[in-house]
C-alpha positions in Angstrom: -9.1 -16.4 -26.7 -7.8 -13.9 -29.2 -4.3 -12.6 -28.7 -3.9 -10.6 -32.0 -5.4 -7.6 -33.6 -7.1 -7.8 -37.0 -3.8 -7.1 -38.7 -2.0 -9.9 -36.8 -0.1 -7.6 -34.5 0.3 -8.3 -30.8 -0.5 -5.3 -28.5 2.1 -6.7 -26.1 5.2 -8.6 -27.0 3.9 -11.8 -25.4 0.3 -11.3 -26.4 -2.1 -9.8 -23.9 -5.6 -11.3 -24.4 -7.4 -9.0 -26.9 -10.7 -9.2 -25.1 -9.2 -7.6 -22.0 -7.6 -4.8 -24.0 -10.8 -4.0 -25.8 -12.8 -4.3 -22.5 -10.4 -1.7 -21.0 -10.1 0.8 -23.8 -13.4 1.0 -25.6 -15.5 2.5 -22.8 -13.0 5.3 -22.3 -13.4 7.2 -25.5 -14.2 10.6 -24.0 -17.2 12.8 -24.4 -14.7 15.7 -24.6 -12.7 15.8 -27.9 -9.8 17.4 -26.0 -9.8 14.6 -23.4 -7.8 11.6 -24.7 -8.7 8.1 -23.4 -6.8 6.5 -20.5 -4.5 3.7 -21.7 -4.2 2.2 -18.2 -0.6 1.2 -18.2 2.2 3.5 -17.0 5.3 4.0 -14.9 6.8 6.6 -12.6 9.9 8.6 -11.8 10.6 8.9 -8.1 14.0 8.9 -6.6 16.0 7.4 -9.5 19.6 7.0 -8.5 21.2 7.7 -12.0 20.6 9.6 -15.2 22.2 10.0 -18.6 21.7 13.6 -19.8 22.2 17.2 -18.7 18.5 17.7 -18.1 17.2 18.0 -14.6 16.4 14.5 -13.4 12.6 14.9 -13.4 12.6 16.4 -17.0 14.9 13.6 -18.3 12.5 11.0 -16.9 9.4 12.7 -18.2 10.9 12.9 -21.7 11.6 9.1 -21.6 8.2 8.3 -20.3 6.7 10.4 -23.2 9.0 8.5 -25.6 7.7 5.3 -24.2 4.2 6.4 -25.3 2.6 6.6 -21.9 -0.2 9.1 -21.1 0.6 8.9 -17.4 3.3 10.7 -15.4 3.9 10.0 -11.7 6.4 11.9 -9.5 6.7 13.4 -6.1 6.8 17.0 -4.7 8.2 17.2 -1.2 11.1 18.7 0.7 13.0 15.4 0.3 12.2 14.8 -3.4 12.2 18.2 -5.0 15.6 19.8 -4.5 19.0 18.6 -3.6 21.9 16.6 -5.1 20.9 13.0 -5.7 17.6 11.1 -6.1 15.7 14.4 -6.6 13.7 16.2 -9.2 16.0 19.2 -9.5 19.7 19.1 -8.6 19.8 22.7 -7.3 17.6 24.5 -4.8 15.4 27.5 -4.7 14.7 28.7 -1.2 12.3 31.3 -2.6 9.7 28.5 -3.4 8.1 27.5 -0.1 4.8 25.7 -1.1 3.5 23.1 -3.4 1.7 25.6 -5.5 4.7 27.8 -5.9 6.8 24.8 -7.1 4.1 23.7 -9.5 3.7 27.3 -10.9 7.2 28.8 -10.7 9.9 26.1 -10.7 10.8 25.6 -14.3 11.4 21.9 -14.4 8.2 21.0 -12.5 6.2 23.5 -14.6 7.6 22.1 -17.8 6.7 18.5 -16.9 3.1 19.5 -15.9 2.8 21.3 -19.2 3.8 18.2 -21.2 0.9 16.4 -23.0 0.4 13.7 -20.4 -3.3 13.1 -19.7 -3.0 11.8 -16.2 -0.6 13.0 -13.4 -0.1 11.2 -10.1 1.7 13.3 -7.5 2.9 12.4 -4.1 2.1 15.8 -2.5 3.7 16.6 0.8 3.3 20.2 1.9 6.5 22.1 2.7 5.0 24.0 5.7 4.2 20.8 7.7 6.6 18.1 8.9 5.2 15.6 6.5 4.6 12.6 8.8 1.0 11.5 8.6 1.2 9.3 11.7 2.2 12.2 13.9 0.0 14.9 12.2 -1.0 17.5 14.8 -4.0 19.8 15.1 -1.7 22.8 14.8 -0.7 21.7 11.3 -4.2 21.4 10.0 -4.5 24.8 8.5 -1.1 24.6 6.9 -1.8 21.3 5.3 -5.2 22.5 4.2 -3.9 25.7 2.7 -1.1 24.1 0.6 -3.4 21.3 -0.7 -6.1 23.9 -1.5 -3.7 26.2 -3.3 -2.1 23.4 -5.3 -5.5 22.2 -6.4 -6.7 25.7 -7.3 -3.5 26.3 -9.3 -3.9 23.0 -11.3 -7.6 23.8 -12.0 -7.0 27.3 -13.2 -3.8 26.6 -15.2 -5.1 23.5 -17.0 -8.8 24.3 -17.4 -10.0 22.9 -20.7 -7.0 20.6 -21.2 -8.6 17.3 -20.3 -5.8 16.7 -17.8 -6.5 14.7 -14.6 -4.4 15.1 -11.5 -4.4 12.6 -8.6 -2.8 13.9 -5.4 -1.7 11.3 -2.9 1.1 9.9 -0.9 3.6 7.0 -0.6 2.7 3.7 1.0 0.3 4.5 3.9 0.8 1.3 5.9 4.4 2.3 6.4 3.3 5.8 7.5 1.2 4.0 10.0 4.1 1.6 10.9 7.3 3.6 10.9 9.0 0.6 12.5 8.3 -1.4 9.2 7.1 -4.4 11.2 3.7 -5.7 10.0 3.4 -7.8 13.1 3.6 -4.8 15.4 0.6 -2.5 16.0 0.4 1.2 15.0 2.1 3.4 17.5 -0.4 5.1 19.8 -2.5 7.8 18.1 -1.1 7.1 14.7 -4.4 5.8 13.3 -6.4 8.8 14.5 -3.7 11.2 13.2 -3.6 9.5 9.8 -7.4 9.7 9.5 -7.3 13.4 10.4 -4.6 14.0 7.8 -6.6 12.4 5.0 -9.7 14.2 6.0 -8.0 17.6 5.8 -6.4 16.8 2.4 -9.8 15.6 1.0 -11.6 18.7 2.3 -9.0 21.0 0.8 -9.2 19.5 -2.6 -13.1 19.4 -2.5 -13.2 23.0 -1.4 -10.8 24.2 -4.1 -12.9 22.4 -6.7 -16.0 24.1 -5.4 -14.4 27.6 -5.3 -12.3 27.6 -8.5 -14.0 28.0 -11.8 -12.8 25.3 -14.2 -14.0 23.0 -17.0 -12.6 19.7 -18.5 -9.9 19.3 -15.9 -10.0 17.2 -12.7 -8.2 16.9 -9.4 -8.7 13.9 -7.2 -7.4 12.7 -3.9 -6.0 9.2 -3.1 -4.5 7.3 -0.3 -2.2 4.3 -0.8 -2.3 0.9 0.9 0.6 -1.5 0.8 -0.3 -4.2 3.4 -3.6 -5.8 2.3 -3.1 -9.5 1.5 -1.9 -10.5 5.0 -5.0 -8.8 6.6 -7.8 -10.0 4.4 -9.4 -11.8 7.4 -8.8 -9.0 9.9 -6.0 -7.2 11.6 -4.7 -3.6 11.9 -3.9 -2.0 8.5 -4.9 1.0 6.4 -7.6 -1.0 4.5 -9.4 -2.2 7.7 -8.8 0.7 10.1 -8.5 3.8 8.0 -10.5 3.5 4.7 -13.9 3.1 6.3 -13.4 6.3 8.3 -12.5 8.6 5.4 -14.0 9.8 2.1 -11.1 9.6 -0.3 -11.8 9.6 -4.0 -9.4 6.7 -4.9 -7.2 4.1 -3.4 -3.8 3.2 -4.8 -2.5 -0.3 -4.0 1.2 -0.9 -3.8 0.6 -4.5 -4.4 3.9 -6.5 -3.8 2.2 -8.5 -1.1 -0.2 -10.0 -3.6 2.4 -11.0 -6.2 4.2 -13.8 -4.3 2.0 -16.8 -5.2 -1.0 -16.9 -7.5 -1.0 -13.4 -9.0 -4.5 -13.3 -10.4 -6.3 -14.8 -7.5 -4.4 -13.0 -4.8 -4.5 -9.7 -6.5 -8.2 -9.9 -7.2 -8.9 -10.8 -3.5 -6.9 -7.8 -2.3 -8.6 -5.4 -4.8 -12.0 -6.7 -3.8 -11.1 -6.1 -0.2 -10.0 -2.6 -0.7 -13.0 -1.7 -2.9 -15.3 -3.1 -0.2 -13.9 -0.7 2.4 -14.3 2.5 0.3 -17.2 4.8 1.1 -19.4 5.2 -2.0 -18.9 8.2 -4.3 -21.7 8.2 -6.9 -19.9 11.0 -8.9 -17.0 8.8 -9.8 -17.9 6.0 -12.2 -16.2 2.6 -12.2 -13.7 1.0 -9.9 -11.8 3.3 -7.6 -8.8 1.1 -6.7 -5.8 1.1 -8.9 -2.3 -0.4 -8.9 0.1 2.4 -7.8 3.1 0.1 -7.7 4.1 -3.3 -8.9 7.3 -4.8 -10.1 9.7 -7.7 -10.1 13.3 -6.6 -9.4 16.4 -7.8 -11.2 18.0 -8.8 -7.9 15.4 -11.6 -7.8 14.2 -12.2 -11.4 15.9 -12.5 -14.8 14.6 -9.9 -17.3 12.3 -12.3 -19.2 10.7 -13.5 -15.9 10.1 -9.9 -14.9 8.5 -9.3 -18.2 6.3 -12.4 -18.0 5.2 -11.8 -14.4 4.5 -8.1 -15.2 2.2 -9.0 -18.1 0.4 -11.4 -15.8 -0.1 -8.6 -13.3 -1.3 -6.2 -16.0 -3.9 -8.7 -17.3 -5.2 -9.5 -13.8 -5.5 -5.8 -12.9 -7.2 -4.8 -16.1 -9.5 -7.8 -15.9 -10.6 -6.8 -12.4 -11.2 -3.2 -13.5 -8.3 -1.2 -12.2 -8.3 2.2 -13.9 -4.4 2.4 -13.7 -1.6 -0.1 -13.5 1.7 1.6 -12.8 5.0 -0.2 -13.0 7.8 0.6 -10.4 9.7 2.2 -12.1 11.6 4.0 -14.9 15.0 4.1 -13.2 16.1 2.0 -10.2 15.8 3.8 -6.8 17.4 1.1 -4.6 20.8 -0.4 -4.0 24.1 0.7 -5.5 26.0 0.2 -8.8 27.6 -2.9 -7.2 24.4 -4.3 -5.9 21.4 -2.7 -7.6 17.8 -3.2 -6.6 16.8 -3.7 -10.1 13.3 -2.0 -10.2 13.7 -0.6 -13.6 12.5 -0.2 -17.2 16.0 1.1 -18.1 19.0 -0.1 -16.1 22.0 1.9 -14.9 23.9 1.0 -18.1 21.2 2.8 -20.1 19.9 -0.5 -21.5 16.1 -0.8 -22.0 14.7 -3.9 -20.5 12.1 -6.3 -22.1 9.5 -4.8 -19.9 10.2 -1.3 -21.4 9.6 -2.8 -24.9 6.4 -4.5 -23.7 5.0 -1.2 -22.6 6.1 0.5 -25.8 4.5 -2.2 -28.0 1.3 -1.9 -26.1 1.1 1.9 -26.4 1.9 1.7 -30.2 -0.9 -0.8 -30.6 -3.4 1.0 -28.4 -2.9 4.3 -30.2 -3.3 2.7 -33.6 -6.3 0.8 -32.4 -8.1 3.9 -31.1 -7.3 5.9 -34.2 -8.8 3.1 -36.4 -11.9 2.8 -34.2 -12.5 6.6 -34.3 -12.0 6.7 -38.1 -14.5 3.9 -38.6 -17.1 5.0 -36.1 -16.6 8.7 -35.4 
């Protein structure tokens, strides 16, 4: 099994198998010259509890993710995440911005990040005019949810037409939306499953209608739901994968996959991904696999940096081998714990020290860009 490029360089510090990298990258050279290929790996900036510059937190994170070399940016727009004092996108507030579309179009930090040359954006989108809890979604909120999702989608299509950008609008871990008691052994509260299904259907319909009604070219907006309890329910039991996915028509599924990383990563992850894919309704218009890794990570509170790096590489390889279109590391800055007792989900720690897993991503992106440029020069 090859682990090096023709020039002897490793695409990852510890040597990701070259056949997997080539398998992943080569089919994604786009038919659109303005549409760069997807490089699969990435990270995210949601609720980081520290920063090191005078930039607004979201912009600081986006600049670092761009410096890393990633083509993917993931963040959240919601009442809780957008404005405030700590663990937010923007430290101040702007009461004049009341909807998702207004924030994306008019709030300077969010607009600056969306304008950056990332190729794929993942956004936890929670409308400002509804109460934001999918499990208790009410019929009276349907039109409000629909309108905000429709308007955000239309704004993204109009603003970024011709750019090659792809936007994925989704939400945080759905199994916890369905179980606000955070106990996998307890059932969904009454009506939560039906409410969640209704919520996803409204969001999908809004995005589909906006795509139908808004003239655009070479830009995409897709809708995804996120599962986070899969491995314990492969043989049955109440969870998003078993009870919700077969009832909805979502474009993609994100898997926050910590439950599949506790034993044999490759086998457990593949089994869970197969299970999720089997529950999806078919969508002939979307080629390839439609389940991706929305979160994975190995926190410093449990693992030394080199173990985090090694296990992360194992996860990357397993996910790319299965066919995941994206594999997103949680995350740039730690969002858990305190300075005295950090959670340690980070590429950069609270001392501003870049961890081995940062450098692994950076080495991969440097290699991938060079490899693609060489292939394009040789073959056109």
